[in-house]
N, C-alpha and C positions, 0 to 999 in steps of 0.2 A: 559421557560423564553422567553419572546419576547425581542429581543435585542434593539428595538427602543422605548421601553417604557420610559416615563419620570419619574423622581423621584416622581412627584406629582400624578402619577397613583397608588402609593402604599398606602395601608390602613393607614389612620391617617395623611397623609401629604397633607394639602390643597393646591390647585393650586396657591392660592394667596400668600402663604408663601414664596416660592422661596428659594434661597440659602442664605448663610451667616448668619446663626443663630446658636445658641449653641445647641449641642447635646452631650450626654455622651456615649462613646463607652464602652459597657460592655462585649463584646466578639466577637469572630469570629467563624462562623460555617464552619468547613473544612470537614464535612462529605462527601461532593462531591467535590473533589479537582478541578474539572473543573468548578464548579459553587459555589465558596465560597461566603458566605454572612456575612455582618457586622451586628452585633446585637447591637442595641443602644436604649437609652432612649431619647426621644424628649419631653421635658416638655412643648413645645409650642402647642402640639396637644393632643386631648382627648385620642387617642389610641396609643400614642407614647412609651408606656412602653414595652420593649422587641421587638421592631420593627426590622424585618429582611429585609435588603436591599442588593441586589446583589452588590458584591464588585466593579464591574465596574461602576455601577451607583453612588455608594457612592464616589468613587474616582473622578468621573466627577464633582459631586456637590462640593466636598471638594476643588478641584482645583480652583473654583471660588473665594476662599479666599486665594489663593496662598498657600494652605495647612497649613493655620494657625492652631496652636494647643496650648492649655494651659494644662500643665500637673501638677496635684496636688498630694500631698502626705499627707496622714493622719498620724498625730503623735498621737499615742495611749496614751501617758502619757505626759501631759503638764509640762513644766519646772516650778518649784515652784517660781522662781524669776521673772517671766514674769507676768505683770498685764494686764488683758484683760478688 
């Protein structure tokens, strides 16, 4: 890993895209504790499914949005009294 690489240097992230867009974190690769990677889906790019980004680079990019996060929860069974 080259410590000075920009996030846009990673496969699937165009240089013009920049920070502050939505991604879905689907896991963390801790197989090498000194070089953890965030596994994410980035629907804004062609090759964004299962993209692995070094944790440090992800954190730097995330801090651009003041670490904004939206957490959702899937409800398997919908309440019968709610109209959608």
